[in-house]
N, C-alpha and C positions, 0 to 999 in steps of 0.2 A: 794811660791805660792801667788798669788794676787787674788783679787776678780774681776770677770768680771763685767762690768757696769750694767748688768742685773741680778746680784746676783749669777752668776755661776762661778765656778773656772776657772782660766786662768793660763798661764805659761808666766811670764814676760820675760823669756829668749828665748821664742820661737817666730818665725815669722809666725807661721801657721795661717791660717784663721779659726777662731772658727766655728765649725760645730756641733751644738747641735743635740741631738736625738729628736725624736718626743715627748718623755716623757718630756724632758727639755722644749720643746716649749710650751706644754700644761701647765706645771707648771708656766712658765713665764706669760701665760695668766691669770692664777688664781691669781698671785701676782699683776695683773694690770700693769705689766712692760714687755710687749711683746718683744720678741727678734726681732729686725728689720731685714728686708731683707738687705743684704750687698749691698753697692752702689759702691764699688770699681770696677773700670773698667780700665784695663791697655791699652785699645784701640786696643788690638790685635784681629784680626779677626779669628774666629774659623773655621778651615778647616778640611777636612777629615784626613789629616796626622798629625794634631796637636790637637786631642781631648784630653783635659787636665783633670787631676784628682787632686783633692785637696790633699795637702800634709798630711802625717800622722805623728803622734808623734812616737818616738822610741818605747814606750811601746805598741802602737797600732800595729806597724809592728811586734814586738816580739810576741804579743798575736795572731795575725793572722797567723804567721808562725807556732806556736805551737798548737794553739787551734782554727783552722779555723772554725770548726763546732760548737764550743761552745761560741764564742765571740758574744756579742750582736751587731746587725747591727746598723750602724749610721743612722742619718736622711737622708743623701745623698743616702743611699742604700734603703731607704723605701719610699721616697717621690713619685717616679714614680709608683711603684706597688700599693701603697695605693690609689693614685689618679686614676689609671686605675680601681681598684676594685670599688671605690665609683662611678665613672662614669658609669661603667657597671651595677651596682646595680640600680642607678637612672634611666637609660634608660630602663632596664628590667621592672621596675615598670611602666614607661610611656607606654611601649608596652602592658602591661596587662591592663592599665587604671584602676587599683584597688588601694584602699587606698587613702591617702591624697596626692594631687599633691605637696604640700609644702614639704613633706619629700624628694621627688625626687629633687625639686629645691634646698633644703639645701645641699643634697648630691652632686649635681652638682657644687654648689658654693664652697663647701669645696674642691672638686676635682680640680676646677679651681685655687683656691689659692695654692694648693700643686704643681700643674704642673707649675704654674708661679714661685713659689719659687724654684722649681727644675731647671728650665731653667736659672733663674737669678744666681743661685749658680753654674751653670756649671755641673750639674749631667750628662748631655749628651751634645755632641757637636752639634753645628749648622753648616750646610754645605751650602756653596754657590759655584757655579762653578766659576772658575777664570774669572774675567772681564778684557777685553782689556783696558789697561791703556791709550793708545793714544787717543787723541780726535777724534771724528767722522769726517770723511772726508766730505768736501763740495760736493754737488751734481754736478756731471759732466754728461752731456748727449750729445747724438748725434743728432744734430738739424734735419738732414735729416730724420732719423727714427721717431723722434718725430712728425715732420710735416706729415709724411706718416700715423702715427697712428691717428692723429687728422682728417685727410682727410678721411681715411677709417672708422673711428668712425662716422663721419658725414654721410657717405654713408650708413653705417649700420642703422643709425637712419632713413634715408630716405627710405631704402629698407624694413623696418619693418612695413610699414604702413598698410599692410593687415593682421597683426598679424600672420604671417607665417614664418617659417624657410625655405624659398625656397633657391635655389642654390646661387643666387647673395647675399642674406643676409648672408649666411654662409661664402662665400668667403670674403666679406668685414669684417665680424665680426672676423673670425680667423686671417685674415691679420692684422687687427688693434691690436689684442692681441699680435701677434708675433712682430709687430713693436714697441709697447710700451715696451715690454721686451728688445728688442734690443737697444732701446733708452737709457735705464737707467741701464742696466746690467753692473756690475762691474767685471772685470777680464775675464777669459775664458768664451766663449759663453756657455749657458746652454746646457746640453746633449752632449757636445763635448767629455767629458771624457767617458761617457757611450758609445757613438758611437765608440770611439777608442777601448774600451774594447771588444765590440762586434766584431770588425774587428780582433782584436788579437785572440779572441776565434775561429773565423772562420779559421784563419791561423793555430792555434795550439789548437784544440778542447780538452782541458783537464779541468776537474773540480776538484778543490782542496777545500775541506771543512775542516775548522779548527775552532772549537768553544771552547772558554774558559769556565771555570766553571760558570762564571756569565752569559754568553750567553746561556748556557744550562739551567740555572735556568729560564731565561727569556722565552726560548722556552717552557719549561714545564708549566709555568704559563699561557702563551698565549694558549697553547693547552687545558688547563682546561677551559679557557674562551671560546674557540671554541666549546667545548662540551656543555657548558651551553647555548650558542647561537643557535646551530644547532640541538641539541638533540630533537627529536619528532617534528621537525619543520613542518612536513606535517599534524600533528593532533593537535598541540597546537599553537594558539587557534583553536578550531574546526570549528567555524562558522563565517560567515561574517555578517556585519551590513550594513545599508544603505549607509554609506560613501564608503564602498568597491564597491558597485554597481556603484557609480558615478566614482570612479577611474578606474574601469575596462572598463566602457563605453568610457572613455577618451583614454584608451589603445587601444581599438578597433578602435577609430578614427585614432590614430597614425598608426596602422597596415594597415588601409585602405588608408593611404597616406595623411592624414590631419595633417600637422606638425605645430601645433600652438605654439606660443611663450608663451601665457597665455591662460589657459583653462577656459572659463567662466562658465562651468557647476558647479552647487552647490556653488554659491557665488564666484567662481573664485579660481583657483589653479595655482601655478607655475609649471614649466615644467619638472624638472629633473626626478621625479619619473616615469612619464609616458614613457619617452624614455628609462629609465633603465628597466622598466617592459616589454616594447615591445622587447627590445634586449634579455631579459631573456626568453620570450616566444618563440622567434625564435631560439636562440642558444641552449637552454636547452630543447626545445620541451615540455615546460610545459603548453603551450596554454594560453587561457584567463581564469585564475584560481586564487584562493586565494593563492596557493603555489607560483605562479609567483610574486605576490606582496610581499610575505613574504621573498622570497629569496633576493630580492633587498634591502629591509629595514634591514634585518639581516646583509647583507654585509656592509651596511652603519654603523651599530652599531659596527661591528668588526673593520672597518677602523678607528673608533674613538679611539679605545684602544691604538694604538701606540702613538697617539698625546697626550693622557692623560699621558702616561708614560713620554714622552719627556717634556711636560710642567711641570709636577711634578719634574722631574729631574732638570730643569732649576731653579725651586723655591728652592728645598732643597736637591738636590743630587740624585744619582741613587737608593739609598735605599728607599727614599720616592717615587721615580718613580715606582719601583717594587711593593711596597705596594699599591700604587694607582691603578696600573694595575691589581693587584690581586683582590682587593676589588671591583673595577668596573667591572672586568671580570665576577664575580659571582653575582653581585648585582641584586636584583629583579627589581629595577626601570629601569636601562638601558636595562635589558634583556626584560622586558615586552613591553616597547615602541618600541623595535626593532622587536619583534615578531608579533605585531598587524597587520603589513602590510600597515600602513598609513605612511605619510611623516615625522612623529615625529623624527626619529633619524637623519634626515638631519640637524636639528638645532644644536645638540651637535657636530656632525661631523665637520661642518665648524667653529663653535665656538672654538673647541679644536685646530684645525689647526691654526686659526688666533691668538689665545692666545699664542701658542707655538712660532710661527714665530715672534710675537711682542717681547716676552721675550728674545728670542735668538738674535733678531736684536739689541735690546738695549744692551745686554751683550757683543756682539762681534762688536758692532758699524757697522753692516752690512747693507748697503743700499739694497742689494739683498733680504734680509729677509723681509724688509719692502715692497719691490715690490711684493714679493710672497704673503705676507699678504694681500695686496690690491687685488690681483687676487683671493685669497680665499674668501675674503669678497664679491667680485662681484659675483662669482659663487654661493655663499651661498644665495644670493638674488633670485636666480632662483630655490631654493629648497623648503623652507618652510617659510611662512610669518613671524614667530617669529624671523627669522634670520635678520630681518630689524633692530634689536637692536645691532647687532654685530658692525656696523660702529660706533655707539655711544660708545660701550665698548672700541674700539681701540682708539678713540679720547680722552676718559677719561684717558686711560692708558698713553698716551703721555703727557697729561696735568699734571698728577701726577708725571711723570718722570721729567718734567721741573721744578717742585717745589722741587726736591731733588738734593742732591749733585752729584749723578751719572751723571747728565747732565751738570755738570760744565764744561765750555769750549766747549760744543758741542750743546748748546741749539738751535742755528740757524740751525745747521745741522739736528737735530732731527725734527725740524719743517718742514724743506724741505723734510725729509724722509716721514713724514706724508702726505705732499702734493703729493709726488710720489705715495704713497699707495692709496690715494684718487683718483688720476687720473687713476691708473690701475683699481680700482674698478669701476669707471665710464665707462671706455671702455668696461668692461665685462658686465656691467648693461645696455648698450646702447639699445639692443632690447626691454627690458622691459621699458626703459625710453620712447620709442615711444608709447608703450601700455599705459603708465601712462598719456601721453599727449592726446591720442585718446580716451581712455576709463578710465578716472580717477575714475568714479563711480564703475567700476568692480574691479579695482586694490585695492582700499582702502575700499570696501564695508564692508568686514568682520571686519576690524579694526574699521571702523566708527561705526558699530553697537555695539561694545563692549566699545569703548572709549567714545563715545558720545551718543546722543539721537536719532540716525537715526532709530532705531527699536522701542525703548521705552524710556520714560523719565527716567532720573537718579533717583534712589530710595532715594536720600538724597544729602547732600552737597558733591561736588566732592572731596575736600581735605579730608573730614572725611572718605569717602569710600576708598580713596586711602591709607590713613594711616592704616585703618583696614585691607585692602588687603595685605599691606606689612607685617604687623604683622602675619597674617594668613599664608602667604607664607613662612616666616622665620620659622614658627613652623612646616612646612611640613616634615622636616627631622626627627623630633623627636616625632611628635604628630599626625598630621592629613594631609593626602595627597590629600584630596578632595573626591568627590562623584561619579566620572566617572568610572563605572565598566569595560568599554571597555579597558582602558589602566592602570588600577591600581586595587588594593584591597581597596575599599573605606574606608576612615576614620581610616586607620592605618598609621604609619610613613612611609615615602618614603624610608627610609633606614632600614636595619635590626638593631637590638639593639646593636650589636657589632660595626658595621660601624658608627652608629650614635654617640655612646659614643666616638669613636676615632675622629670623626669629631669635636665634641665640645672641646676635649682636643687639637686637632690641631689648632682650632681657637684661643685658649688661647696662644699657642706657637707662632703662627704667630703675634698675637697682642703684646705680650711681646717682641718678637724679633724686631718688628717694633719700639717699644718705646726705645729699647736699641740701635739699630743700624741704625734706620731711613732709611731703604731700601725701595725704591719705590715698589718693587715687592711684599712685604708683604701687604702693604696697597692696592695695586691693586688686590691682591688675595682676600682680605676680601671684598672690595667693589664690586668685580665682581659678587658676589652672588645676591644682590638685583638688580643689573643692568640686569643680565641675566634672572631674574624673571619678568622683566617689562612686557613682553607679557602676563603674567598671572595677575599681580597685576593691570594692566591698564584696566582690565575688570570692568569698573565703572558702566555700565548699568546692568551688570549681575554679581554682586559680589559673587553669589552662585557658579559660575564657577571657582572661585579662592579658593585654589590653584589648578592648573591643571598640572599634571605631564608631559603632552606633551608640553604645552606652556612654562613651566619653565624648560624644559629639558636641556637647556644650563648650568644650575647651577650644573649639574652632574660633570662638570670638576673641578671647585673649591671645591666642596663638597668632592670628593674623593681625591683630592690633599691634603686637610687639614687632612683627615683621614689617608692618607699615611704618612704625616709628623709625626703624633702621633705614628703610628705603627713603623716607622723607628727609633723613639727615643728609643725603647726598646733595640735593639742590641747595640746602642751607649751607653746607660746607663750601661748595663752589662759590656761592654768593659772598661768603665771609672771607674766603682765602685768596681769591684771584681778583686783581685789580683790572685786568683786561676784560672788557665787556664780553668779548666772544668766548673767552675761556670760562666765563661764568655759566655758560650753557653746558659745561662738562657734567655737572651734577644731574641736570634734567636728562641729558643724553644717556648718562650711565643708568639712571633709573629706568628709562625707556628700554634700554638694551636688556636690563635684568627682567623687565616685565615680558618682553618678547620671548626671551629665553625660557622663562617660567611657563608662558603660554604654550610654547612648542613642546616642552617636556610633559606638561599635563595633558595636552592633546594626545600625545603618544600613550601616556599611561591609561587614559580613559577609553579612547576610541580604538586602540590597537591592543595593548597588553591586557587590560581588564576585560575587554570584549572577547578576546580570544580565550582567556582563562575561563570566563563564565560559560561560553559555549561548550568548552571541553568538559566542564565540571557538572553542568546541569543536564538533566534528562530531557530529551527532545519531545516533550508532551505536545508541543505545537504540531509536530508531524503526525503524531498519533491521532490528535483531534481532527486534523484535515483528512486523514484516511477514513475515519468513521463518518465524517460529514459527507465525503464523496460516496461512500457506500450507501448511506441513508438516502441521498438525493438521486441515486441511480437505481440499483436493483434491490436494495434492502430497506431497512428501517432503523431509526435511532434505537429502538428497543431491542433489536436483535444483533447488536454489535456488543462484543465482550472483550474485556482486557483480562487476560489470565494472570492472576497474582503471582508474583515472584519476589523473593526477599531482596530488599535494597534496590528495587527497580522503580518505575514511575509511580507517582501518586495518582491513582485512578480518578480521583475527584478533579484533578487538573485536566485530565483528558476530557472529561465531560464539559468543563468550562470552555476548553479550546474548541470542542465540537459544537458549541452553542447551546448546550443543555446543562446549565450550571447546577441543577438539582439532581442530576443523574450521576451515580457512581457506577462506573462500568466494570468494577472488579468482579471477578468470578474465580472460584477455586476448583481444582480438579474434582473434588468430591461432589460438586454440583453439576458436572457435565451431564450426568444421566437424566437430569430434569429437563434437558433441552432436546432429548432424542426425538420427541414427538412434535417439535416445533415445525409447522408447515412452511413458514416464511424462510427466506434466505438468511443465512447467519454468517457473521464474520468474527473470527477470533484473532486477537493480537497477542503474540507469544514472544517471550524473551528467547533469543537464539540459543541460550544455554539450557533452556527448559525442554529437553528432549522427552522426558517422561510424559509431560502434558501433551506434547505433539503426538506421541505414539498412541496415547489414550484416545485423543480426538479422531485419529485415523481409524482406530478400531471401532469407535461408536458411529462414525460417519464415513463409511467406506467410499462414498462418492465425492467426498470433499477433496479439494485441491490445495496444494501448498505453494506459496510464492514468498518472495523475500523483498522487503522494502530496503533499499540500500541507502544508507546515510553517507554524507560527505565527511562525517567524523568517525573515527575508529571506535568500535564498541557500541554504536548507537543504531545498528540495524534492527529491524522488526520483522519477525516471521508472521506471515498472514495465512490463516487457514480459512478457506471459503467453502461454505456448504450451500449448494444451490437450493432454491425453493422446491418443495415437494420431493426432495431426494429420499426422505424416510417415510413416504406415505404408506408403504407396505407395513410399517411398524405402528401405524395409528390404531387405536382401540377399535376392535371389530374386524380388522383385517385377518387374512388367513394366518399370517405369521403370528399375529397377536393371539389368535384363538389356539 
């Protein structure tokens, strides 16, 4: 026996890698001679089929064979579970916001050290999908189709001058998109294979379904995600806010034949949601309603999930993809922004698709993926204004690639692929490009009011505000997600405490993996978080609006990808560290327990906490609409119901929508009461309980009127009703004795 350099016993005849226990490691710290992380790296890339395990001594093998349950676990068997336990404990403390924050920070730092040590020592394998070895091919294009795409793109720009999607505009636009695809597409024309399969099915209509165990698992996880997205969709959230009134009025414009490219109402909005909602209203017969908006946005949230799976799979294998899909499928943050019925989920949808296509395009050296990525980026610009950061993300991703060895021998090709993607995005963006030229103040107004001093002066130095915003946005995952109750539970973490703990462990894994292997995708994954948060962090004039879970929603993709990487490490660790076949199920079992725990926590967050907060915060316009509808369908008329205006009360346009009359604004102010004195039909006035002056004036003008009170089950949400019977003021009509 010989002495190990750090004072621990070694075996000079053994070639094994010394693997100290946790107790040995702490003893070395007390002796001020810490055991160093091993630096040996044989250059072999770890892949799914080659997850390696550190060699054992003969005595260890014998002990494990005879006394599996009694032998003390080694450090390699403890590092992962201890790191996970410390991270979960730290994040649970952050969730409660109790005790000293430094305790949580110390626990997190210790967990980070352990998970970094575990990865470096190979306690679990790192997975990359196989990369095409051949250099990327140079761009070859069809000049005729490219010329047609440019001409049709120019005609699209010219035809969009009236800010309308009329027939010529659509013909030129779709023609330019088809031509740019045909100009650069590599191999068989797109959809040719699908068309062939459809023809074969028509000739021989047979359906063969064959699912592997892995595919069944994916279907099961996706089914759980569908439940979390669609359950109680008609009642959660229960009420609309003023933004919904603006959206539904734009939907009414579309249904009435006004097909705008950019909708200027309420500081301007891109078009996709309004056409999606109009189609929903027509095809599903849901009408101009809150449910119509919610169905479209929930579908956008659901469509994001496959791209999260595919991107995470590109980063760290299918295990990480499944874990990312599972956690994002039940996650409170993506669930809430999908249910609210505003355009928020369109940002992560197009961001996820673009990130996946970029990652796959780099790995497979596929020009087609870059072309599709450009098309996705272009359509994303028609969805939600924060998507304007996606082109920056793609450009940064390619720039990072060019600095790494994966691009060796293909740098010129990748630059040309980026140009192809940019051209495709520009072709799709062309109608909005004309709006940007004709109405620049409308297209950038919202952004200008947040980024600059268009609405109010900056409250401090711009760089200082931005740095503070970035810090606050990075804390949103574990500490504070902002103060907007419409799309979040204010001032709690944006993730549940299990997903947040996994996110931070995944961040360390990605960082250490990058240090060790210098893969561009790991650095891209890490940097994509602050880039995708820019729509929130660039709110310099209104720093109180940062972080915003809607404007930073693109960060959902890297956040859950990192969390999925950490969860996927558990089965790999068990397979690598435990010789007993039954004990190898520990990792999968631990992952299942974490998922069940995350699902329960998020169910409570969405269906109990958020639902209760939303009901208490939003005005009960649904009740007001039902009252008016009941009045109109019984003794009155939709035209003789009135909502007396009162500061900071209900949006009267929403009352009209809930009553089934979306174009009617039921607002009336006391100075207009006199105009209704000669109305012969029955009238109903809805009054805020605190508005005694309006009630007294109505009682003076309509002495035969009666007062009642609609009692809400929520405090502060009652409605005072003043009913005027039909013909009660006939003696005041022109020509009566009183009038003369």
